C-alpha positions as CSV (number, residue, x, y, z in Angstrom):
1,X,0.1,-0.2,0.0
2,X,1.3,3.2,-1.1
3,X,1.8,5.6,2.1
4,X,0.5,9.0,1.8
5,X,2.6,12.3,1.9
6,X,0.1,14.2,4.0
7,X,-2.7,12.9,6.4
8,X,-5.1,15.0,8.3
9,X,-6.7,13.3,11.4
10,X,-9.2,14.0,14.0
11,X,-11.4,16.3,11.9
12,X,-14.1,17.5,11.2
13,X,-13.6,17.5,7.5
14,X,-16.3,19.0,5.4
15,X,-16.1,17.4,2.1
16,X,-18.9,19.2,0.0
17,X,-19.6,16.0,-1.5
18,X,-23.2,15.2,-1.1
19,X,-22.6,11.4,-0.9
20,X,-20.3,12.0,2.4
21,X,-20.4,15.5,3.8
22,X,-18.6,14.8,6.9
23,X,-15.4,12.9,7.5
24,X,-12.6,13.0,10.2
25,X,-9.7,12.0,8.1
26,X,-8.2,12.9,4.7
27,X,-5.0,11.7,2.9
28,X,-2.9,13.3,0.0
29,X,-0.4,11.7,-2.1
30,X,1.5,14.0,-4.5
31,X,-0.9,16.8,-5.5
32,X,-4.1,15.0,-5.1
33,X,-6.5,13.4,-2.5
34,X,-6.2,9.7,-2.1
35,X,-8.7,9.0,0.8
36,X,-11.4,10.3,2.6
37,X,-13.0,8.7,5.7
38,X,-12.1,8.0,9.5
39,X,-9.7,5.8,11.2
40,X,-8.9,3.7,8.1
41,X,-7.2,6.5,6.6
42,X,-4.6,6.3,9.2
43,X,-3.2,3.2,7.5
44,X,-1.8,5.4,5.1
45,X,0.5,6.9,7.5
46,X,4.2,6.1,6.8
47,X,7.6,7.0,8.4
48,X,7.8,9.9,5.8
49,X,4.1,11.0,5.9
50,X,3.3,14.5,7.5
51,X,0.4,14.4,10.0
52,X,-1.7,17.2,10.7
53,X,-3.8,16.6,13.9
54,X,-7.0,18.9,13.4
55,X,-8.1,18.6,16.8
56,X,-11.5,19.8,16.1
57,X,-10.3,22.4,13.6
58,X,-12.2,22.4,10.3
59,X,-10.9,21.2,7.0
60,X,-12.4,22.5,3.9
61,X,-12.0,22.6,0.3
62,X,-10.0,25.7,-0.7
63,X,-12.1,28.8,-1.3
64,X,-12.3,30.1,-4.8
65,X,-13.4,33.5,-5.8
66,X,-15.4,33.9,-9.0
67,X,-15.0,37.8,-9.6
68,X,-11.9,39.6,-8.3
69,X,-9.5,42.2,-9.5
70,X,-6.4,40.7,-7.7
71,X,-3.5,42.6,-9.4
72,X,-5.3,45.9,-9.2
73,X,-5.9,45.0,-5.5
74,X,-2.4,44.2,-4.9
75,X,-1.0,47.6,-6.6
76,X,-3.5,49.7,-4.7
77,X,-2.1,48.2,-1.2
78,X,1.0,50.0,-2.0
79,X,-0.6,53.3,-2.9
80,X,-2.8,55.9,-1.0
81,X,-5.3,53.4,0.8
82,X,-8.5,54.8,2.1
83,X,-10.3,51.6,2.6
84,X,-11.8,50.7,6.1
85,X,-12.3,54.5,6.8
86,X,-15.8,56.3,6.6
87,X,-14.7,59.9,8.1
88,X,-13.8,62.6,5.8
89,X,-11.2,63.9,8.0
90,X,-9.6,60.5,8.1
91,X,-9.4,60.3,4.4
92,X,-7.8,63.7,4.2
93,X,-5.3,62.7,6.9
94,X,-4.4,59.7,5.0
95,X,-3.8,61.7,1.7
96,X,-1.7,64.3,3.3
97,X,0.3,61.6,5.1
98,X,1.1,59.7,1.9
99,X,1.8,63.0,0.2
100,X,4.2,63.7,2.8
101,X,5.9,60.4,2.7
102,X,6.3,60.2,-1.1
103,X,7.6,63.6,-2.0
104,X,8.9,62.1,-5.1
105,X,5.5,61.0,-6.5
106,X,4.4,63.3,-9.3
107,X,0.8,62.1,-8.8
108,X,-1.0,61.0,-5.6
109,X,-3.0,57.8,-6.4
110,X,-5.0,55.2,-4.7
111,X,-8.7,54.9,-3.4
112,X,-11.1,53.0,-1.4
113,X,-13.3,55.9,-0.6
114,X,-17.0,55.2,0.3
115,X,-19.9,57.1,-1.2
116,X,-21.6,57.1,2.1
117,X,-19.0,59.4,3.4
118,X,-20.4,62.4,1.6
119,X,-23.6,64.0,1.2
120,X,-25.2,62.7,-1.9
121,X,-22.3,60.2,-2.2
122,X,-20.3,62.9,-3.9
123,X,-16.9,64.5,-2.5
124,X,-15.5,67.8,-4.0
125,X,-12.1,69.0,-5.4
126,X,-11.7,71.5,-2.8
127,X,-11.5,69.1,-0.1
128,X,-8.4,67.4,-1.7
129,X,-7.1,70.9,-2.6
130,X,-7.0,71.6,1.0
131,X,-4.4,68.7,1.6
132,X,-2.6,68.5,-1.6
133,X,-2.9,71.7,-3.8
134,X,0.3,71.5,-5.7
135,X,0.1,68.0,-7.1
136,X,-2.7,66.1,-8.9
137,X,-4.6,63.8,-6.8
138,X,-6.7,60.8,-8.3
139,X,-8.5,58.4,-6.1
140,X,-11.0,55.9,-7.2
141,X,-14.0,55.0,-5.0
142,X,-14.6,51.8,-3.2
143,X,-16.7,50.3,-6.0
144,X,-14.2,51.6,-8.7
145,X,-17.1,53.1,-10.9
146,X,-16.0,56.5,-10.1
147,X,-13.1,58.8,-9.0
148,X,-12.2,61.8,-6.7
149,X,-9.8,64.2,-8.3
150,X,-8.4,67.7,-7.0
151,X,-8.3,70.9,-9.1
152,X,-4.8,70.3,-10.4
153,X,-5.4,66.8,-11.8
154,X,-8.7,68.3,-13.6
155,X,-6.5,71.2,-14.9
156,X,-3.9,68.8,-16.4
157,X,-6.6,66.8,-18.0
158,X,-8.2,69.8,-19.6
159,X,-11.6,68.9,-18.1
160,X,-13.6,72.0,-17.8
161,X,-17.1,73.4,-17.8
162,X,-17.0,72.9,-21.7
163,X,-16.0,69.2,-21.6
164,X,-18.9,67.2,-22.5
165,X,-19.8,63.9,-20.8
166,X,-18.6,60.9,-22.6
167,X,-21.3,58.6,-23.7
168,X,-20.4,56.0,-21.1
169,X,-20.0,58.3,-18.0
170,X,-20.7,61.6,-16.3
171,X,-18.7,64.6,-15.0
172,X,-20.4,65.7,-11.9
173,X,-20.6,69.6,-11.8
174,X,-20.9,72.4,-9.8
175,X,-23.9,74.9,-10.3
176,X,-22.0,76.8,-12.9
177,X,-20.9,73.6,-14.7
178,X,-17.5,73.8,-13.4
179,X,-16.4,70.0,-12.7
180,X,-16.8,69.3,-9.0
181,X,-14.0,66.6,-8.8
182,X,-16.1,63.4,-9.3
183,X,-16.0,61.5,-12.5
184,X,-18.3,58.7,-13.0
185,X,-17.9,55.5,-15.2
186,X,-16.1,56.2,-18.4
187,X,-15.6,59.7,-17.6
188,X,-12.7,58.5,-15.1
189,X,-10.6,57.9,-18.0
190,X,-10.5,61.6,-18.9
191,X,-8.0,61.9,-15.9
192,X,-6.8,58.4,-15.5
193,X,-5.0,58.6,-18.9
194,X,-2.6,61.1,-17.4
195,X,-1.7,58.8,-14.5
196,X,1.7,57.5,-14.6
197,X,1.8,54.0,-16.0
198,X,2.5,51.3,-13.8
199,X,5.5,49.1,-14.9
200,X,5.4,45.4,-15.6
201,X,7.5,45.0,-12.3
202,X,4.5,47.0,-10.4
203,X,2.1,44.7,-11.8
204,X,4.1,41.5,-10.9
205,X,4.6,42.9,-7.4
206,X,1.0,43.7,-7.1
207,X,0.1,40.1,-8.1
208,X,2.5,38.6,-5.7
209,X,1.3,40.8,-3.0
210,X,-2.4,40.1,-3.6
211,X,-1.6,36.2,-3.8
212,X,-0.4,36.4,-0.3
213,X,-3.3,38.0,1.1
214,X,-5.7,35.7,-0.6
215,X,-3.8,32.5,0.4
216,X,-3.9,33.9,4.0
217,X,-7.8,34.0,3.4
218,X,-7.8,30.4,2.3
219,X,-8.4,31.3,-1.2
220,X,-6.6,28.7,-3.7
221,X,-8.2,29.8,-7.1
222,X,-10.0,32.9,-8.6
223,X,-11.3,34.3,-11.8
224,X,-9.7,37.7,-12.5
225,X,-12.7,39.7,-13.8
226,X,-10.7,42.2,-16.1
227,X,-7.7,41.5,-18.2
228,X,-7.3,44.4,-20.5
229,X,-6.9,48.3,-20.5
230,X,-9.9,49.9,-19.0
231,X,-10.3,53.6,-18.1
232,X,-6.4,54.2,-17.7
233,X,-6.0,50.9,-15.7
234,X,-3.3,48.8,-17.1
235,X,-3.6,45.3,-18.5
236,X,-2.6,42.9,-15.8
237,X,-2.2,39.8,-17.9
238,X,1.6,40.2,-18.4
239,X,2.0,39.7,-14.5
240,X,0.0,36.4,-14.6
241,X,1.8,35.2,-17.5
242,X,5.3,36.2,-15.9
243,X,4.3,34.4,-12.6
244,X,3.2,31.4,-14.2
245,X,6.3,31.0,-16.3
246,X,8.6,31.7,-13.3
247,X,6.6,29.3,-11.0
248,X,5.6,32.0,-8.6
249,X,2.0,31.7,-9.3
250,X,0.7,29.2,-6.7
251,X,-3.0,29.7,-7.2
252,X,-5.1,28.6,-10.1
253,X,-6.4,31.6,-12.3
254,X,-8.8,32.0,-15.1
255,X,-8.7,35.3,-16.6
256,X,-11.7,37.3,-18.2
257,X,-10.5,39.1,-21.0
258,X,-12.1,42.7,-21.4
259,X,-14.8,43.3,-23.9
260,X,-14.0,46.8,-25.2
261,X,-17.5,48.2,-25.5
262,X,-16.5,50.9,-27.9
263,X,-15.9,48.2,-30.5
264,X,-17.9,45.6,-32.0
265,X,-17.2,41.8,-33.4
266,X,-14.0,42.9,-35.1
267,X,-12.2,42.1,-31.5
268,X,-13.2,38.7,-31.5
269,X,-10.2,37.4,-33.5
270,X,-7.9,39.4,-31.1
271,X,-9.5,37.8,-28.1
272,X,-9.3,34.3,-29.8
273,X,-5.5,35.2,-30.2
274,X,-5.0,36.2,-26.6
275,X,-6.7,33.1,-25.2
276,X,-4.0,31.1,-26.9
277,X,-1.2,33.4,-25.7
278,X,-2.3,33.5,-22.1
279,X,-2.2,29.9,-21.3
280,X,0.7,28.7,-19.2
281,X,0.8,26.3,-16.1
282,X,-2.0,27.6,-13.6
283,X,-2.9,30.4,-15.6
284,X,-5.4,30.6,-18.4
285,X,-7.8,33.1,-20.0
286,X,-11.0,31.4,-21.3
287,X,-13.4,33.9,-20.4
288,X,-14.7,37.2,-21.8
289,X,-15.8,39.9,-19.6
290,X,-18.8,42.1,-20.9
291,X,-19.8,45.0,-18.5
292,X,-23.3,45.6,-19.4
293,X,-24.0,48.5,-16.9
294,X,-22.9,50.4,-14.2
295,X,-24.0,50.7,-10.4
296,X,-27.2,51.8,-8.6
297,X,-25.5,54.2,-6.4
298,X,-24.6,56.7,-9.4
299,X,-27.8,55.6,-11.3
300,X,-25.9,54.0,-14.2
301,X,-27.1,50.4,-13.4
302,X,-29.5,49.5,-16.2
303,X,-33.1,49.2,-14.8
304,X,-36.4,48.2,-16.3
305,X,-38.0,51.3,-15.0
306,X,-36.7,54.8,-14.0
307,X,-34.7,55.6,-10.9
308,X,-36.8,57.8,-8.3
309,X,-35.5,61.3,-7.2
310,X,-34.9,62.3,-3.5
311,X,-38.9,63.0,-3.4
312,X,-39.9,59.7,-4.7
313,X,-40.8,60.7,-8.1
314,X,-39.8,59.0,-11.1
315,X,-37.0,60.5,-13.0
316,X,-36.1,60.1,-16.8
317,X,-33.0,58.0,-16.1
318,X,-33.1,54.3,-16.3
319,X,-29.6,53.7,-16.4
320,X,-26.8,52.7,-19.0
321,X,-26.7,49.6,-21.1
322,X,-23.1,49.9,-22.4
323,X,-23.5,47.4,-25.1
324,X,-26.6,47.4,-27.5
325,X,-28.8,44.7,-26.3
326,X,-29.5,43.5,-29.8
327,X,-25.7,43.5,-30.7
328,X,-25.0,41.8,-27.4
329,X,-27.0,38.8,-28.5
330,X,-25.0,38.4,-31.7
331,X,-21.6,39.0,-29.8
332,X,-22.3,36.3,-27.0
333,X,-23.6,33.9,-29.8
334,X,-20.3,34.2,-31.7
335,X,-18.3,34.0,-28.5
336,X,-20.2,31.0,-27.4
337,X,-19.7,29.3,-30.7
338,X,-15.9,29.8,-30.1
339,X,-16.1,28.1,-26.7
340,X,-15.6,31.2,-24.8
341,X,-17.2,31.6,-21.3
342,X,-18.9,35.1,-21.1
343,X,-18.4,36.7,-17.7
344,X,-21.2,39.8,-17.6
345,X,-21.2,42.6,-15.1
346,X,-25.0,42.7,-14.8
347,X,-26.2,44.9,-11.8
348,X,-29.7,46.3,-12.6
349,X,-32.8,44.1,-13.6
350,X,-32.6,45.4,-17.3
351,X,-28.9,44.5,-17.6
352,X,-29.6,41.1,-16.0
353,X,-32.6,40.5,-18.6
354,X,-30.4,41.6,-21.6
355,X,-27.5,39.3,-20.5
356,X,-30.0,36.4,-20.1
357,X,-31.5,37.3,-23.5
358,X,-27.9,37.0,-25.0
359,X,-27.4,33.6,-23.5
360,X,-30.8,32.4,-24.7
361,X,-29.8,33.6,-28.1
362,X,-26.6,31.7,-28.1
363,X,-28.2,28.5,-26.6
364,X,-30.8,28.7,-29.5
365,X,-28.2,29.2,-32.1
366,X,-25.5,26.9,-30.8
367,X,-27.2,24.2,-28.5
368,X,-26.1,23.6,-25.1
369,X,-22.6,24.1,-25.1
370,X,-20.5,23.8,-21.9
371,X,-19.6,27.3,-21.6
372,X,-20.6,28.0,-18.0
373,X,-21.6,31.7,-18.8
374,X,-22.2,33.6,-15.6
375,X,-23.8,36.9,-14.4
376,X,-21.8,38.9,-11.6
377,X,-23.4,41.1,-9.1
378,X,-27.1,40.8,-9.6
379,X,-28.1,43.6,-7.5
380,X,-31.6,43.9,-8.9
381,X,-33.3,40.8,-10.5
382,X,-36.8,41.0,-11.9
383,X,-39.0,38.2,-10.4
384,X,-40.0,37.0,-13.9
385,X,-36.1,36.3,-14.8
386,X,-35.3,34.4,-11.7
387,X,-36.5,30.9,-13.2
388,X,-34.4,31.6,-16.6
389,X,-31.0,31.1,-14.8
390,X,-31.6,27.3,-14.4
391,X,-33.5,27.1,-17.7
392,X,-30.4,28.7,-19.5
393,X,-27.8,26.9,-17.4
394,X,-26.9,30.6,-16.5
395,X,-24.7,30.7,-13.3
396,X,-25.5,33.3,-10.5
397,X,-22.2,34.8,-9.6
398,X,-23.0,36.5,-6.2
399,X,-21.1,39.1,-4.1
400,X,-22.8,38.4,-0.8
401,X,-21.1,41.1,1.3
402,X,-23.3,43.8,-0.3
403,X,-26.5,42.1,0.9
404,X,-26.9,43.9,4.1
405,X,-28.2,47.1,5.5
406,X,-25.4,49.6,5.6
407,X,-25.4,53.4,4.7
408,X,-24.5,52.9,1.2
409,X,-27.7,50.6,0.8
410,X,-30.0,52.5,3.0
411,X,-29.1,56.1,2.0
412,X,-27.9,56.0,-1.7
413,X,-29.9,53.0,-3.0
414,X,-33.3,52.2,-1.6
415,X,-34.8,55.5,-1.6
416,X,-34.1,55.8,-5.3
417,X,-35.1,52.2,-6.2
418,X,-38.4,52.3,-4.2
419,X,-39.8,49.6,-2.1
420,X,-41.0,46.9,-4.5
421,X,-37.7,47.2,-6.6
422,X,-35.6,47.5,-3.4
423,X,-37.2,44.0,-2.3
424,X,-35.7,42.4,-5.7
425,X,-32.2,42.8,-4.4
426,X,-29.6,40.2,-4.2
427,X,-32.0,37.2,-4.2
428,X,-29.9,34.6,-3.4
429,X,-32.5,32.5,-1.7
430,X,-35.0,32.7,-4.6
431,X,-32.2,31.9,-7.2
432,X,-31.3,28.7,-5.2
433,X,-34.8,27.7,-4.9
434,X,-35.5,28.1,-8.6
435,X,-32.6,25.7,-9.1
436,X,-29.8,28.2,-10.2
437,X,-26.3,27.4,-9.6
438,X,-24.5,29.9,-7.3
439,X,-20.8,30.7,-7.4
440,X,-19.5,33.6,-5.1
441,X,-16.9,36.3,-5.3
442,X,-15.6,39.3,-3.7
443,X,-14.9,41.9,-6.5
444,X,-12.0,42.8,-4.3
445,X,-10.6,45.6,-4.1
446,X,-14.1,46.8,-4.3
447,X,-14.9,45.0,-1.1
448,X,-13.2,42.8,1.3
449,X,-11.8,39.5,-0.5
450,X,-12.3,37.4,2.9
451,X,-14.8,34.5,2.1
452,X,-15.7,34.1,5.6
453,X,-17.1,37.6,5.9
454,X,-18.8,36.9,2.7
455,X,-20.2,33.7,3.9
456,X,-21.3,35.5,7.0
457,X,-23.5,37.8,5.2
458,X,-24.9,35.3,2.8
459,X,-26.1,33.3,5.9
460,X,-27.1,36.0,8.1
461,X,-27.9,39.0,5.8
462,X,-26.3,41.4,8.1
463,X,-22.8,42.9,8.1
464,X,-20.2,41.1,10.4
465,X,-20.5,42.5,13.9
466,X,-23.7,44.4,13.0
467,X,-25.4,45.8,16.4
468,X,-28.7,46.8,15.2
469,X,-30.2,43.3,14.4
470,X,-31.5,44.4,11.1
471,X,-31.8,41.5,8.7
472,X,-31.8,42.6,5.1
473,X,-34.4,40.6,3.1
474,X,-34.5,37.7,5.4
475,X,-36.1,35.2,2.8
476,X,-33.0,35.5,0.9
477,X,-30.8,33.9,3.2
478,X,-28.9,30.8,2.5
479,X,-28.0,28.1,4.8
480,X,-24.3,27.7,5.8
481,X,-23.7,24.6,3.4
482,X,-25.1,26.2,0.5
483,X,-23.1,29.5,1.1
484,X,-19.9,27.5,1.7
485,X,-20.6,25.3,-1.6
486,X,-20.9,28.7,-3.5
487,X,-17.3,29.5,-2.5
488,X,-16.1,26.2,-3.2
489,X,-17.7,23.9,-5.5
490,X,-19.9,26.6,-7.3
491,X,-16.8,28.7,-8.1
492,X,-14.9,25.7,-9.1
493,X,-17.7,25.0,-12.0
494,X,-17.3,28.8,-13.1
495,X,-13.6,28.3,-13.4
496,X,-13.7,25.0,-15.0
497,X,-11.9,23.4,-12.2
498,X,-13.9,20.3,-12.1
499,X,-11.4,18.4,-9.9
500,X,-11.5,21.0,-7.1
501,X,-14.2,22.4,-4.9
502,X,-15.0,19.2,-2.9
503,X,-12.9,16.8,-1.0
504,X,-13.0,13.3,-2.8
505,X,-10.4,10.9,-3.9
506,X,-8.7,11.8,-7.1
507,X,-9.4,15.6,-6.6
508,X,-6.5,18.3,-6.3
509,X,-5.6,18.8,-2.6
510,X,-6.6,22.4,-2.6
511,X,-7.4,22.8,1.1
512,X,-8.0,25.2,4.0
513,X,-7.8,24.7,7.7
514,X,-10.1,27.0,9.7
515,X,-9.4,27.5,13.7
516,X,-12.9,26.1,14.3
517,X,-15.9,24.2,13.2
518,X,-18.3,27.1,11.8
519,X,-20.9,24.2,11.2
520,X,-21.4,24.1,15.1
521,X,-20.8,27.6,16.1
522,X,-23.6,30.2,16.3
523,X,-24.3,31.7,12.8
524,X,-23.6,35.3,14.1
525,X,-20.0,34.2,14.8
526,X,-19.1,32.9,11.4
527,X,-16.9,36.0,10.6
528,X,-14.9,35.5,13.7
529,X,-13.2,32.3,12.2
530,X,-9.7,32.5,11.0
531,X,-7.7,30.6,8.4
532,X,-4.7,28.7,9.8
533,X,-3.3,26.9,6.8
534,X,-4.0,26.9,3.1
535,X,-2.7,24.3,0.7
536,X,-2.6,24.2,-3.1
537,X,-1.8,20.6,-4.6
538,X,-1.0,19.6,-1.1
539,X,1.6,22.0,-0.9
540,X,1.4,24.5,2.3
541,X,1.0,28.2,0.8
542,X,0.1,29.8,4.1
543,X,0.4,29.2,7.7
544,X,-0.6,31.4,10.6
545,X,1.4,29.6,13.0
């Protein structure tokens, strides 16, 4: 009998396998799981076997993130970081401190500010001028759909009261038309194009910085949701390819190639070429990312009916469809025929419907291909479209952290959606009951990449540590096993990693050890669990001890 290289004993082991959901021991030989069971697994322990005594700690399949911007997130960790703060004075203190600490920087860049910190969700250029008047400042917001610039940055970019709004964005303005300092969606590119370009070394450093963080959170695989240039952001593809070739990419990564919404099907041959080029080791790029709309907080998410104003009256604005919905059907049909997976950004209910219509057109033309198209974000889904996910084999790629009462939801979203439409938000439970496959992701650096925080909100529909006890649409809660499955088997399905996501013999040994069994702890304590160890192919890539 071949002895194992690694054996975990005295579980619990949560396998995610419906045939055997719980075990107490697991063995790994080489890069794969060779046995899952109980005391009999100990027979595989030999003189060279590493034995990990779980002593009641929980062994799980490695977490996978189905929608993340890892390289961008890693690079932002080295810039002016405003994440985790909500007070305006704290934002300004950090900007001033970063500028003082980096006198050589010609631009002050970074981000992570939250719309909830400002009246109407809009800061102004004068605030930044008060702390850095002499150098351009450009800071993307938490959701990366807008940016905050000081007067110097706007001047250098030539953005004035006479600058028209681009077709895919908006310049926020003062009463006389002067730019106020906030740029929405495609308008961010007016300034971002001038920001000093990141080098290939910067991008690689950002990837490796992000990988360390993600492994520390138990993440073993992910889908990078944007490979390409976008609004002045550099293409991170070279970082992945370099790390894969150098052997420093320890995660498994599927990249989503950016669909340039200013172009049409002429770009498809380029996408085919890039897919072939970006394929080495643990990195491949078999998906295409189509951003169909914006976000609800700045009224660019595409809705089936108009947004309301502050008085509760209908406006003339129903959001933006970035790709013509008729053309979208043709594009997706052609991509599907070429075996591309399509990764949609679809946040408003009209965008969701347009994406589903495109998948339906592709299915009608090409048959049931195993392309595993998925719709990310799904903030507002019309009830009529819920059953279509299962009918079309469209995967619901959820970002659970957003499905909770917090200021951005309560102050900048619900009042402008109205009560009926607000009740259609993040319908995880309804999608599950209708037979949809759920995958999960974080959209980091938009929000925390911590899967345990996301699982906590999916189960509780409350933010970690929330004190007010308000549950956001309680009928949409998921049970814990389903939430864990979305972050493991569901995302493995999206990523085409069919030999990961569950713990069964023959599967790759991508594993995570938590400091406690979250299945026996109170649901309100899920977020307090911590990752002790992370393994990829049986190799330890993170240890907190």
